[in-house]
Backbone atoms as SQL, in Angstrom:
CREATE TABLE atoms (id INTEGER PRIMARY KEY, chain TEXT, resi INTEGER, resn TEXT, atom TEXT, x REAL, y REAL, z REAL);
INSERT INTO atoms VALUES
  (1, 'A', 1, 'MET', 'N', -42.658, 36.782, -3.962),
  (2, 'A', 1, 'MET', 'CA', -41.483, 36.585, -3.821),
  (3, 'A', 1, 'MET', 'C', -40.617, 37.666, -4.955),
  (4, 'A', 2, 'ARG', 'N', -39.549, 38.245, -4.762),
  (5, 'A', 2, 'ARG', 'CA', -39.059, 39.136, -5.988),
  (6, 'A', 2, 'ARG', 'C', -37.360, 38.571, -6.023),
  (7, 'A', 3, 'ILE', 'N', -37.185, 38.307, -7.138),
  (8, 'A', 3, 'ILE', 'CA', -35.865, 37.727, -6.895),
  (9, 'A', 3, 'ILE', 'C', -34.648, 38.418, -7.989),
  (10, 'A', 4, 'LEU', 'N', -33.547, 38.774, -7.904),
  (11, 'A', 4, 'LEU', 'CA', -32.855, 39.286, -8.854),
  (12, 'A', 4, 'LEU', 'C', -31.805, 38.329, -9.416),
  (13, 'A', 5, 'ILE', 'N', -31.405, 38.246, -10.548),
  (14, 'A', 5, 'ILE', 'CA', -30.537, 37.311, -10.763),
  (15, 'A', 5, 'ILE', 'C', -29.355, 38.258, -11.534),
  (16, 'A', 6, 'VAL', 'N', -28.287, 38.145, -11.174),
  (17, 'A', 6, 'VAL', 'CA', -27.084, 39.380, -11.529),
  (18, 'A', 6, 'VAL', 'C', -25.966, 38.014, -12.351),
  (19, 'A', 7, 'GLU', 'N', -26.309, 37.860, -13.627),
  (20, 'A', 7, 'GLU', 'CA', -25.285, 36.874, -14.609),
  (21, 'A', 7, 'GLU', 'C', -24.966, 37.072, -15.484),
  (22, 'A', 8, 'ASP', 'N', -24.322, 37.365, -16.057),
  (23, 'A', 8, 'ASP', 'CA', -23.243, 37.682, -17.334),
  (24, 'A', 8, 'ASP', 'C', -23.729, 36.413, -18.247),
  (25, 'A', 9, 'GLU', 'N', -23.938, 35.153, -18.234),
  (26, 'A', 9, 'GLU', 'CA', -24.354, 34.325, -19.243),
  (27, 'A', 9, 'GLU', 'C', -25.608, 34.446, -19.399),
  (28, 'A', 10, 'LYS', 'N', -26.284, 35.144, -20.417),
  (29, 'A', 10, 'LYS', 'CA', -27.764, 35.138, -20.896),
  (30, 'A', 10, 'LYS', 'C', -28.364, 34.176, -20.686),
  (31, 'A', 11, 'ASN', 'N', -28.026, 32.795, -21.458),
  (32, 'A', 11, 'ASN', 'CA', -28.525, 31.877, -21.486),
  (33, 'A', 11, 'ASN', 'C', -28.861, 31.644, -19.996),
  (34, 'A', 12, 'LEU', 'N', -27.949, 30.951, -19.467),
  (35, 'A', 12, 'LEU', 'CA', -28.037, 30.579, -17.986),
  (36, 'A', 12, 'LEU', 'C', -29.026, 31.776, -17.375),
  (37, 'A', 13, 'ALA', 'N', -29.003, 32.704, -17.310),
  (38, 'A', 13, 'ALA', 'CA', -29.664, 33.657, -16.637),
  (39, 'A', 13, 'ALA', 'C', -31.475, 33.280, -16.960),
  (40, 'A', 14, 'ASP', 'N', -31.445, 33.533, -18.325),
  (41, 'A', 14, 'ASP', 'CA', -32.844, 33.223, -18.764),
  (42, 'A', 14, 'ASP', 'C', -33.398, 31.900, -18.367),
  (43, 'A', 15, 'VAL', 'N', -32.842, 30.810, -18.236),
  (44, 'A', 15, 'VAL', 'CA', -33.193, 29.354, -17.899),
  (45, 'A', 15, 'VAL', 'C', -33.214, 29.529, -16.525),
  (46, 'A', 16, 'THR', 'N', -32.639, 30.258, -15.734),
  (47, 'A', 16, 'THR', 'CA', -32.736, 30.377, -14.026),
  (48, 'A', 16, 'THR', 'C', -33.834, 30.951, -13.619),
  (49, 'A', 17, 'ALA', 'N', -33.955, 31.851, -14.479),
  (50, 'A', 17, 'ALA', 'CA', -35.631, 33.150, -14.373),
  (51, 'A', 17, 'ALA', 'C', -36.565, 32.124, -14.669),
  (52, 'A', 18, 'ALA', 'N', -36.805, 31.344, -15.753),
  (53, 'A', 18, 'ALA', 'CA', -37.721, 30.482, -16.429),
  (54, 'A', 18, 'ALA', 'C', -38.231, 29.435, -15.145),
  (55, 'A', 19, 'LYS', 'N', -36.925, 28.921, -14.764),
  (56, 'A', 19, 'LYS', 'CA', -37.421, 27.812, -13.575),
  (57, 'A', 19, 'LYS', 'C', -38.383, 28.636, -12.370),
  (58, 'A', 20, 'LEU', 'N', -37.735, 29.944, -12.235),
  (59, 'A', 20, 'LEU', 'CA', -37.866, 30.087, -10.842),
  (60, 'A', 20, 'LEU', 'C', -39.447, 30.830, -11.067),
  (61, 'A', 21, 'LYS', 'N', -39.606, 31.686, -12.147),
  (62, 'A', 21, 'LYS', 'CA', -41.133, 31.816, -12.400),
  (63, 'A', 21, 'LYS', 'C', -42.014, 30.838, -12.437),
  (64, 'A', 22, 'LYS', 'N', -42.103, 29.460, -12.877),
  (65, 'A', 22, 'LYS', 'CA', -42.546, 28.482, -12.591),
  (66, 'A', 22, 'LYS', 'C', -42.591, 28.146, -11.469),
  (67, 'A', 23, 'GLU', 'N', -41.960, 28.449, -10.489),
  (68, 'A', 23, 'GLU', 'CA', -42.237, 28.305, -8.994),
  (69, 'A', 23, 'GLU', 'C', -42.661, 29.295, -8.459),
  (70, 'A', 24, 'ASN', 'N', -43.291, 30.214, -9.135),
  (71, 'A', 24, 'ASN', 'CA', -44.300, 31.139, -8.669),
  (72, 'A', 24, 'ASN', 'C', -43.400, 32.833, -8.229),
  (73, 'A', 25, 'PHE', 'N', -42.161, 32.690, -8.606),
  (74, 'A', 25, 'PHE', 'CA', -41.223, 34.069, -7.779),
  (75, 'A', 25, 'PHE', 'C', -41.511, 34.809, -8.949),
  (76, 'A', 26, 'THR', 'N', -41.214, 36.511, -8.561),
  (77, 'A', 26, 'THR', 'CA', -40.928, 37.438, -10.118),
  (78, 'A', 26, 'THR', 'C', -39.731, 37.540, -9.984),
  (79, 'A', 27, 'THR', 'N', -39.238, 37.681, -11.224),
  (80, 'A', 27, 'THR', 'CA', -37.320, 37.881, -11.381),
  (81, 'A', 27, 'THR', 'C', -37.215, 38.724, -12.165),
  (82, 'A', 28, 'ASP', 'N', -36.042, 39.379, -12.131),
  (83, 'A', 28, 'ASP', 'CA', -35.102, 40.399, -13.146),
  (84, 'A', 28, 'ASP', 'C', -33.984, 40.096, -13.012),
  (85, 'A', 29, 'ILE', 'N', -33.387, 40.753, -14.184),
  (86, 'A', 29, 'ILE', 'CA', -32.385, 39.919, -14.331),
  (87, 'A', 29, 'ILE', 'C', -31.351, 41.107, -14.981),
  (88, 'A', 30, 'CYS', 'N', -30.261, 41.125, -14.661),
  (89, 'A', 30, 'CYS', 'CA', -28.999, 41.866, -14.880),
  (90, 'A', 30, 'CYS', 'C', -27.653, 40.847, -15.208),
  (91, 'A', 31, 'TYR', 'N', -27.126, 41.880, -16.434),
  (92, 'A', 31, 'TYR', 'CA', -26.120, 40.818, -16.893),
  (93, 'A', 31, 'TYR', 'C', -24.773, 41.506, -16.792),
  (94, 'A', 32, 'ASP', 'N', -24.804, 42.674, -16.110),
  (95, 'A', 32, 'ASP', 'CA', -23.616, 43.107, -15.440),
  (96, 'A', 32, 'ASP', 'C', -23.399, 43.408, -13.938),
  (97, 'A', 33, 'GLY', 'N', -21.939, 43.718, -13.566),
  (98, 'A', 33, 'GLY', 'CA', -22.125, 44.244, -12.126),
  (99, 'A', 33, 'GLY', 'C', -22.615, 45.691, -11.882),
  (100, 'A', 34, 'ASP', 'N', -22.423, 46.493, -12.800),
  (101, 'A', 34, 'ASP', 'CA', -22.769, 47.882, -12.165),
  (102, 'A', 34, 'ASP', 'C', -24.194, 47.759, -12.521),
  (103, 'A', 35, 'GLU', 'N', -25.088, 47.270, -13.418),
  (104, 'A', 35, 'GLU', 'CA', -26.311, 47.518, -13.135),
  (105, 'A', 35, 'GLU', 'C', -27.065, 46.781, -12.041),
  (106, 'A', 36, 'GLY', 'N', -26.326, 45.237, -12.041),
  (107, 'A', 36, 'GLY', 'CA', -26.705, 44.480, -10.450),
  (108, 'A', 36, 'GLY', 'C', -26.610, 45.588, -9.530),
  (109, 'A', 37, 'LEU', 'N', -25.539, 45.919, -9.129),
  (110, 'A', 37, 'LEU', 'CA', -25.040, 46.651, -7.736),
  (111, 'A', 37, 'LEU', 'C', -26.514, 47.390, -7.748),
  (112, 'A', 38, 'TYR', 'N', -26.386, 48.575, -9.179),
  (113, 'A', 38, 'TYR', 'CA', -27.733, 49.696, -9.266),
  (114, 'A', 38, 'TYR', 'C', -29.315, 49.254, -8.663),
  (115, 'A', 39, 'ASN', 'N', -29.134, 47.575, -9.430),
  (116, 'A', 39, 'ASN', 'CA', -30.746, 47.427, -9.135),
  (117, 'A', 39, 'ASN', 'C', -30.969, 46.504, -7.616),
  (118, 'A', 40, 'ALA', 'N', -29.748, 45.752, -7.048),
  (119, 'A', 40, 'ALA', 'CA', -29.514, 45.316, -5.401),
  (120, 'A', 40, 'ALA', 'C', -29.789, 46.911, -4.602),
  (121, 'A', 41, 'MET', 'N', -28.825, 47.548, -4.788),
  (122, 'A', 41, 'MET', 'CA', -29.142, 49.189, -4.264),
  (123, 'A', 41, 'MET', 'C', -30.745, 49.452, -3.730),
  (124, 'A', 42, 'THR', 'N', -31.518, 49.229, -4.680),
  (125, 'A', 42, 'THR', 'CA', -32.923, 49.467, -4.455),
  (126, 'A', 42, 'THR', 'C', -33.710, 48.708, -2.986),
  (127, 'A', 43, 'GLY', 'N', -33.259, 47.323, -2.605),
  (128, 'A', 43, 'GLY', 'CA', -33.943, 46.966, -1.627),
  (129, 'A', 43, 'GLY', 'C', -34.981, 46.299, -1.692),
  (130, 'A', 44, 'ILE', 'N', -35.171, 46.162, -2.688),
  (131, 'A', 44, 'ILE', 'CA', -36.474, 45.712, -3.277),
  (132, 'A', 44, 'ILE', 'C', -36.781, 44.025, -3.228),
  (133, 'A', 45, 'TYR', 'N', -35.665, 43.781, -3.122),
  (134, 'A', 45, 'TYR', 'CA', -35.404, 42.449, -3.459),
  (135, 'A', 45, 'TYR', 'C', -35.057, 41.277, -2.512),
  (136, 'A', 46, 'ASP', 'N', -36.121, 40.034, -2.203),
  (137, 'A', 46, 'ASP', 'CA', -36.155, 39.390, -0.991),
  (138, 'A', 46, 'ASP', 'C', -34.835, 38.187, -1.376),
  (139, 'A', 47, 'LEU', 'N', -34.726, 38.235, -2.672),
  (140, 'A', 47, 'LEU', 'CA', -33.443, 37.169, -2.709),
  (141, 'A', 47, 'LEU', 'C', -32.280, 37.645, -4.194),
  (142, 'A', 48, 'ILE', 'N', -30.992, 37.881, -3.752),
  (143, 'A', 48, 'ILE', 'CA', -30.434, 38.383, -4.842),
  (144, 'A', 48, 'ILE', 'C', -29.495, 36.864, -5.251),
  (145, 'A', 49, 'ILE', 'N', -29.393, 36.391, -6.563),
  (146, 'A', 49, 'ILE', 'CA', -28.372, 35.498, -7.036),
  (147, 'A', 49, 'ILE', 'C', -27.874, 35.970, -7.916),
  (148, 'A', 50, 'LEU', 'N', -26.470, 35.731, -7.519),
  (149, 'A', 50, 'LEU', 'CA', -25.269, 36.483, -7.442),
  (150, 'A', 50, 'LEU', 'C', -24.140, 35.881, -8.156),
  (151, 'A', 51, 'ASP', 'N', -23.568, 36.550, -9.635),
  (152, 'A', 51, 'ASP', 'CA', -22.333, 35.789, -9.991),
  (153, 'A', 51, 'ASP', 'C', -21.519, 36.239, -9.627),
  (154, 'A', 52, 'VAL', 'N', -20.003, 35.738, -9.405),
  (155, 'A', 52, 'VAL', 'CA', -18.736, 36.635, -9.124),
  (156, 'A', 52, 'VAL', 'C', -18.330, 37.054, -10.224),
  (157, 'A', 53, 'MET', 'N', -17.647, 36.575, -11.546),
  (158, 'A', 53, 'MET', 'CA', -17.173, 36.865, -12.595),
  (159, 'A', 53, 'MET', 'C', -18.059, 37.700, -13.451),
  (160, 'A', 54, 'LEU', 'N', -18.183, 39.160, -13.512),
  (161, 'A', 54, 'LEU', 'CA', -18.717, 39.814, -14.328),
  (162, 'A', 54, 'LEU', 'C', -18.558, 41.396, -14.847),
  (163, 'A', 55, 'PRO', 'N', -18.780, 41.499, -15.610),
  (164, 'A', 55, 'PRO', 'CA', -18.292, 42.671, -16.237),
  (165, 'A', 55, 'PRO', 'C', -19.142, 43.690, -15.717),
  (166, 'A', 56, 'GLY', 'N', -17.953, 44.440, -15.280),
  (167, 'A', 56, 'GLY', 'CA', -17.929, 45.677, -14.372),
  (168, 'A', 56, 'GLY', 'C', -17.768, 45.368, -13.056),
  (169, 'A', 57, 'LYS', 'N', -19.010, 45.527, -12.202),
  (170, 'A', 57, 'LYS', 'CA', -17.994, 45.499, -10.506),
  (171, 'A', 57, 'LYS', 'C', -18.055, 43.678, -10.710),
  (172, 'A', 58, 'ASN', 'N', -17.552, 43.099, -9.770),
  (173, 'A', 58, 'ASN', 'CA', -17.812, 41.773, -9.510),
  (174, 'A', 58, 'ASN', 'C', -18.618, 41.574, -8.260),
  (175, 'A', 59, 'GLY', 'N', -19.016, 39.943, -8.657),
  (176, 'A', 59, 'GLY', 'CA', -19.779, 39.633, -7.102),
  (177, 'A', 59, 'GLY', 'C', -19.812, 39.933, -5.949),
  (178, 'A', 60, 'PHE', 'N', -18.384, 39.626, -5.744),
  (179, 'A', 60, 'PHE', 'CA', -17.752, 40.266, -3.967),
  (180, 'A', 60, 'PHE', 'C', -17.963, 41.874, -3.813),
  (181, 'A', 61, 'GLU', 'N', -17.677, 42.389, -4.832),
  (182, 'A', 61, 'GLU', 'CA', -17.907, 43.970, -4.881),
  (183, 'A', 61, 'GLU', 'C', -19.293, 44.357, -4.314),
  (184, 'A', 62, 'ILE', 'N', -20.225, 43.458, -5.147),
  (185, 'A', 62, 'ILE', 'CA', -21.340, 43.856, -4.908),
  (186, 'A', 62, 'ILE', 'C', -21.973, 43.496, -3.947),
  (187, 'A', 63, 'LEU', 'N', -21.603, 42.337, -3.355),
  (188, 'A', 63, 'LEU', 'CA', -21.984, 42.032, -1.912),
  (189, 'A', 63, 'LEU', 'C', -21.191, 42.601, -1.111),
  (190, 'A', 64, 'ARG', 'N', -20.210, 43.169, -1.079),
  (191, 'A', 64, 'ARG', 'CA', -19.699, 43.905, 0.617),
  (192, 'A', 64, 'ARG', 'C', -20.315, 45.408, 0.275),
  (193, 'A', 65, 'GLU', 'N', -20.573, 45.925, -1.280),
  (194, 'A', 65, 'GLU', 'CA', -21.063, 47.465, -0.848),
  (195, 'A', 65, 'GLU', 'C', -22.891, 47.073, -0.375),
  (196, 'A', 66, 'ILE', 'N', -23.676, 46.409, -0.787),
  (197, 'A', 66, 'ILE', 'CA', -24.843, 46.084, -0.261),
  (198, 'A', 66, 'ILE', 'C', -25.419, 45.758, 1.296),
  (199, 'A', 67, 'ARG', 'N', -24.227, 44.885, 1.771),
  (200, 'A', 67, 'ARG', 'CA', -23.937, 44.790, 3.038),
  (201, 'A', 67, 'ARG', 'C', -23.539, 46.036, 3.845),
  (202, 'A', 68, 'LYS', 'N', -22.727, 46.842, 2.987),
  (203, 'A', 68, 'LYS', 'CA', -22.682, 48.096, 3.997),
  (204, 'A', 68, 'LYS', 'C', -23.878, 49.119, 3.930),
  (205, 'A', 69, 'ALA', 'N', -24.287, 49.170, 2.813),
  (206, 'A', 69, 'ALA', 'CA', -25.344, 49.630, 2.825),
  (207, 'A', 69, 'ALA', 'C', -26.609, 49.342, 3.360),
  (208, 'A', 70, 'LYS', 'N', -26.426, 48.141, 4.645),
  (209, 'A', 70, 'LYS', 'CA', -27.684, 47.768, 4.737),
  (210, 'A', 70, 'LYS', 'C', -28.395, 47.395, 4.298),
  (211, 'A', 71, 'ILE', 'N', -28.772, 46.477, 3.053),
  (212, 'A', 71, 'ILE', 'CA', -29.385, 45.781, 2.338),
  (213, 'A', 71, 'ILE', 'C', -29.598, 44.482, 2.868),
  (214, 'A', 72, 'ALA', 'N', -31.182, 44.422, 3.235),
  (215, 'A', 72, 'ALA', 'CA', -31.621, 43.525, 3.759),
  (216, 'A', 72, 'ALA', 'C', -31.502, 41.842, 2.937),
  (217, 'A', 73, 'SER', 'N', -31.837, 42.116, 1.653),
  (218, 'A', 73, 'SER', 'CA', -32.065, 41.157, 0.866),
  (219, 'A', 73, 'SER', 'C', -31.149, 39.682, 0.798),
  (220, 'A', 74, 'LYS', 'N', -31.382, 38.449, 0.996),
  (221, 'A', 74, 'LYS', 'CA', -30.651, 37.400, 0.936),
  (222, 'A', 74, 'LYS', 'C', -29.893, 37.113, -0.013),
  (223, 'A', 75, 'VAL', 'N', -28.933, 36.674, 0.165),
  (224, 'A', 75, 'VAL', 'CA', -27.768, 36.632, -1.714),
  (225, 'A', 75, 'VAL', 'C', -27.416, 34.934, -1.317),
  (226, 'A', 76, 'ILE', 'N', -27.829, 34.560, -2.908),
  (227, 'A', 76, 'ILE', 'CA', -26.891, 33.461, -3.069),
  (228, 'A', 76, 'ILE', 'C', -26.213, 33.418, -3.871),
  (229, 'A', 77, 'MET', 'N', -24.588, 33.328, -4.014),
  (230, 'A', 77, 'MET', 'CA', -23.588, 33.721, -4.909),
  (231, 'A', 77, 'MET', 'C', -23.537, 32.255, -5.632),
  (232, 'A', 78, 'LEU', 'N', -23.461, 32.234, -7.073),
  (233, 'A', 78, 'LEU', 'CA', -23.744, 31.120, -7.884),
  (234, 'A', 78, 'LEU', 'C', -22.622, 31.486, -8.944),
  (235, 'A', 79, 'THR', 'N', -21.661, 30.447, -8.965),
  (236, 'A', 79, 'THR', 'CA', -20.521, 31.011, -9.547),
  (237, 'A', 79, 'THR', 'C', -19.546, 29.704, -9.943),
  (238, 'A', 80, 'ALA', 'N', -18.918, 30.021, -11.169),
  (239, 'A', 80, 'ALA', 'CA', -17.654, 28.878, -10.925),
  (240, 'A', 80, 'ALA', 'C', -16.716, 28.973, -10.482),
  (241, 'A', 81, 'ARG', 'N', -16.666, 29.805, -9.526),
  (242, 'A', 81, 'ARG', 'CA', -15.457, 30.091, -8.675),
  (243, 'A', 81, 'ARG', 'C', -15.457, 28.950, -7.237),
  (244, 'A', 82, 'SER', 'N', -14.546, 28.209, -7.343),
  (245, 'A', 82, 'SER', 'CA', -15.208, 27.013, -6.222),
  (246, 'A', 82, 'SER', 'C', -13.961, 26.660, -5.415),
  (247, 'A', 83, 'MET', 'N', -13.186, 27.467, -5.344),
  (248, 'A', 83, 'MET', 'CA', -12.507, 27.805, -4.437),
  (249, 'A', 83, 'MET', 'C', -12.437, 27.894, -2.709),
  (250, 'A', 84, 'LEU', 'N', -11.561, 27.118, -2.122),
  (251, 'A', 84, 'LEU', 'CA', -12.382, 27.315, -0.468),
  (252, 'A', 84, 'LEU', 'C', -12.329, 28.616, -0.320),
  (253, 'A', 85, 'GLU', 'N', -11.128, 29.276, -0.836),
  (254, 'A', 85, 'GLU', 'CA', -11.160, 30.621, -0.235),
  (255, 'A', 85, 'GLU', 'C', -11.950, 31.596, -0.722),
  (256, 'A', 86, 'ASP', 'N', -13.101, 31.595, -2.301),
  (257, 'A', 86, 'ASP', 'CA', -13.566, 32.258, -2.645),
  (258, 'A', 86, 'ASP', 'C', -15.050, 31.898, -1.827),
  (259, 'A', 87, 'LYS', 'N', -15.697, 30.456, -1.731),
  (260, 'A', 87, 'LYS', 'CA', -16.620, 30.548, -0.530),
  (261, 'A', 87, 'LYS', 'C', -16.301, 31.257, 0.632),
  (262, 'A', 88, 'LEU', 'N', -15.298, 31.321, 1.050),
  (263, 'A', 88, 'LEU', 'CA', -14.954, 31.601, 2.451),
  (264, 'A', 88, 'LEU', 'C', -15.810, 33.412, 2.352),
  (265, 'A', 89, 'ASN', 'N', -14.928, 33.651, 1.583),
  (266, 'A', 89, 'ASN', 'CA', -14.839, 35.483, 0.958),
  (267, 'A', 89, 'ASN', 'C', -16.047, 35.853, 1.001),
  (268, 'A', 90, 'GLY', 'N', -17.383, 34.732, 0.342),
  (269, 'A', 90, 'GLY', 'CA', -18.650, 35.087, -0.061),
  (270, 'A', 90, 'GLY', 'C', -19.345, 35.412, 0.924),
  (271, 'A', 91, 'LEU', 'N', -19.066, 33.735, 1.576),
  (272, 'A', 91, 'LEU', 'CA', -19.912, 33.751, 3.204),
  (273, 'A', 91, 'LEU', 'C', -19.492, 34.866, 4.172),
  (274, 'A', 92, 'GLU', 'N', -18.151, 35.088, 4.425),
  (275, 'A', 92, 'GLU', 'CA', -17.944, 35.893, 5.553),
  (276, 'A', 92, 'GLU', 'C', -18.335, 37.515, 5.065),
  (277, 'A', 93, 'HIS', 'N', -18.747, 37.604, 3.674),
  (278, 'A', 93, 'HIS', 'CA', -19.112, 39.064, 3.441),
  (279, 'A', 93, 'HIS', 'C', -20.435, 39.183, 3.282),
  (280, 'A', 94, 'GLY', 'N', -20.915, 38.249, 3.587),
  (281, 'A', 94, 'GLY', 'CA', -22.641, 38.521, 3.927),
  (282, 'A', 94, 'GLY', 'C', -23.232, 37.627, 3.060),
  (283, 'A', 95, 'ALA', 'N', -23.019, 36.915, 2.390),
  (284, 'A', 95, 'ALA', 'CA', -23.745, 35.541, 1.182),
  (285, 'A', 95, 'ALA', 'C', -24.733, 35.063, 2.570),
  (286, 'A', 96, 'ASN', 'N', -25.701, 34.249, 2.130),
  (287, 'A', 96, 'ASN', 'CA', -26.123, 33.688, 2.939),
  (288, 'A', 96, 'ASN', 'C', -25.912, 31.813, 2.334),
  (289, 'A', 97, 'ASP', 'N', -25.503, 31.870, 0.835),
  (290, 'A', 97, 'ASP', 'CA', -25.406, 30.854, 0.938),
  (291, 'A', 97, 'ASP', 'C', -24.308, 30.797, -0.793),
  (292, 'A', 98, 'TYR', 'N', -23.917, 29.562, -1.003),
  (293, 'A', 98, 'TYR', 'CA', -22.738, 29.626, -1.921),
  (294, 'A', 98, 'TYR', 'C', -23.017, 28.527, -2.573),
  (295, 'A', 99, 'ILE', 'N', -23.525, 28.322, -4.230),
  (296, 'A', 99, 'ILE', 'CA', -23.369, 27.251, -4.876),
  (297, 'A', 99, 'ILE', 'C', -22.698, 27.378, -6.043),
  (298, 'A', 100, 'THR', 'N', -21.652, 26.243, -6.241),
  (299, 'A', 100, 'THR', 'CA', -20.531, 26.451, -7.431),
  (300, 'A', 100, 'THR', 'C', -21.530, 25.995, -8.435),
  (301, 'A', 101, 'LYS', 'N', -21.073, 26.395, -9.844),
  (302, 'A', 101, 'LYS', 'CA', -21.277, 25.724, -11.170),
  (303, 'A', 101, 'LYS', 'C', -20.735, 24.352, -11.624),
  (304, 'A', 102, 'PRO', 'N', -21.260, 23.947, -12.171),
  (305, 'A', 102, 'PRO', 'CA', -22.357, 23.459, -13.030),
  (306, 'A', 102, 'PRO', 'C', -23.172, 23.035, -11.607),
  (307, 'A', 103, 'PHE', 'N', -24.551, 23.466, -11.663),
  (308, 'A', 103, 'PHE', 'CA', -25.430, 23.202, -10.557),
  (309, 'A', 103, 'PHE', 'C', -26.519, 22.846, -11.185),
  (310, 'A', 104, 'GLU', 'N', -27.386, 22.126, -10.592),
  (311, 'A', 104, 'GLU', 'CA', -28.925, 21.657, -11.009),
  (312, 'A', 104, 'GLU', 'C', -30.126, 22.870, -10.683),
  (313, 'A', 105, 'ASN', 'N', -30.478, 23.157, -11.421),
  (314, 'A', 105, 'ASN', 'CA', -31.605, 24.069, -10.935),
  (315, 'A', 105, 'ASN', 'C', -32.694, 23.745, -9.814),
  (316, 'A', 106, 'LYS', 'N', -32.962, 22.412, -9.806),
  (317, 'A', 106, 'LYS', 'CA', -34.175, 21.945, -8.661),
  (318, 'A', 106, 'LYS', 'C', -33.256, 22.683, -7.506),
  (319, 'A', 107, 'GLU', 'N', -31.865, 22.013, -7.327),
  (320, 'A', 107, 'GLU', 'CA', -31.271, 22.777, -6.004),
  (321, 'A', 107, 'GLU', 'C', -31.110, 24.033, -5.736),
  (322, 'A', 108, 'LEU', 'N', -30.692, 24.558, -6.593),
  (323, 'A', 108, 'LEU', 'CA', -30.693, 26.354, -6.325),
  (324, 'A', 108, 'LEU', 'C', -32.250, 26.552, -5.995),
  (325, 'A', 109, 'VAL', 'N', -33.505, 26.385, -6.502),
  (326, 'A', 109, 'VAL', 'CA', -34.892, 26.473, -5.841),
  (327, 'A', 109, 'VAL', 'C', -35.018, 25.918, -4.779),
  (328, 'A', 110, 'ALA', 'N', -34.407, 24.762, -4.275),
  (329, 'A', 110, 'ALA', 'CA', -34.702, 24.449, -2.732),
  (330, 'A', 110, 'ALA', 'C', -33.879, 25.317, -1.894),
  (331, 'A', 111, 'ARG', 'N', -32.549, 25.958, -2.549),
  (332, 'A', 111, 'ARG', 'CA', -31.703, 26.520, -1.547),
  (333, 'A', 111, 'ARG', 'C', -32.305, 28.129, -1.498),
  (334, 'A', 112, 'GLY', 'N', -32.865, 28.466, -2.343),
  (335, 'A', 112, 'GLY', 'CA', -33.725, 29.702, -2.767),
  (336, 'A', 112, 'GLY', 'C', -34.687, 29.868, -1.342),
  (337, 'A', 113, 'LYS', 'N', -35.755, 28.868, -1.871),
  (338, 'A', 113, 'LYS', 'CA', -36.490, 28.600, -0.782),
  (339, 'A', 113, 'LYS', 'C', -36.259, 28.429, 0.653),
  (340, 'A', 114, 'ALA', 'N', -35.358, 27.591, 0.873),
  (341, 'A', 114, 'ALA', 'CA', -34.749, 27.338, 2.326),
  (342, 'A', 114, 'ALA', 'C', -33.862, 29.149, 2.963),
  (343, 'A', 115, 'VAL', 'N', -33.533, 29.331, 2.052),
  (344, 'A', 115, 'VAL', 'CA', -32.624, 30.620, 2.252),
  (345, 'A', 115, 'VAL', 'C', -34.008, 31.821, 2.981),
  (346, 'A', 116, 'LEU', 'N', -34.859, 31.993, 1.957),
  (347, 'A', 116, 'LEU', 'CA', -35.942, 32.915, 2.332),
  (348, 'A', 116, 'LEU', 'C', -36.797, 32.636, 3.402),
  (349, 'A', 117, 'ARG', 'N', -36.815, 31.162, 3.920),
  (350, 'A', 117, 'ARG', 'CA', -37.482, 30.884, 4.793),
  (351, 'A', 117, 'ARG', 'C', -36.871, 31.245, 6.462),
  (352, 'A', 118, 'ARG', 'N', -35.425, 31.803, 6.261),
  (353, 'A', 118, 'ARG', 'CA', -34.740, 32.182, 7.665),
  (354, 'A', 118, 'ARG', 'C', -35.622, 33.312, 7.939),
  (355, 'A', 119, 'ALA', 'N', -35.198, 33.887, 9.533),
  (356, 'A', 119, 'ALA', 'CA', -35.516, 34.761, 9.540),
  (357, 'A', 119, 'ALA', 'C', -34.721, 35.830, 9.768),
  (358, 'A', 120, 'PRO', 'N', -34.724, 37.245, 9.396),
  (359, 'A', 120, 'PRO', 'CA', -33.672, 37.930, 9.373),
  (360, 'A', 120, 'PRO', 'C', -32.568, 37.761, 11.227),
  (361, 'A', 121, 'GLY', 'N', -31.855, 37.706, 11.176),
  (362, 'A', 121, 'GLY', 'CA', -30.465, 37.617, 12.045),
  (363, 'A', 121, 'GLY', 'C', -30.767, 36.079, 12.273),
  (364, 'A', 122, 'GLU', 'N', -31.436, 34.848, 11.988),
  (365, 'A', 122, 'GLU', 'CA', -31.283, 34.129, 12.219),
  (366, 'A', 122, 'GLU', 'C', -30.024, 33.301, 11.726),
  (367, 'A', 123, 'ALA', 'N', -29.512, 32.464, 12.247),
  (368, 'A', 123, 'ALA', 'CA', -28.197, 31.734, 11.893),
  (369, 'A', 123, 'ALA', 'C', -28.019, 31.533, 10.450),
  (370, 'A', 124, 'GLU', 'N', -26.976, 31.653, 10.041),
  (371, 'A', 124, 'GLU', 'CA', -27.153, 31.237, 8.413),
  (372, 'A', 124, 'GLU', 'C', -26.447, 29.879, 8.486);
């Protein structure tokens, strides 16, 4: 399984990628929204872990654009934006899950595996 991590906090992105690699996932990292959108639009990722507050395009913009383009990658929003309005915005625009920072890597891995188990079209 191939995962794209779009996160501008380099240390957090690197630690998250290392944890996912230990779980036998292949990971790529983008540190800004423009590069994240470019990579996400390839459609090659099974899962995209997407921050909201990014340089360039923000995570909500990326999510809307990839869903508009019918990219089937699963998306987990991983962000410090914890207001109910933000969570609803992410989920209503096509995120499969929404995790707020701070978070535990074990939970992220478990949620990632759960999201990836869901068949296309299955209730989120």
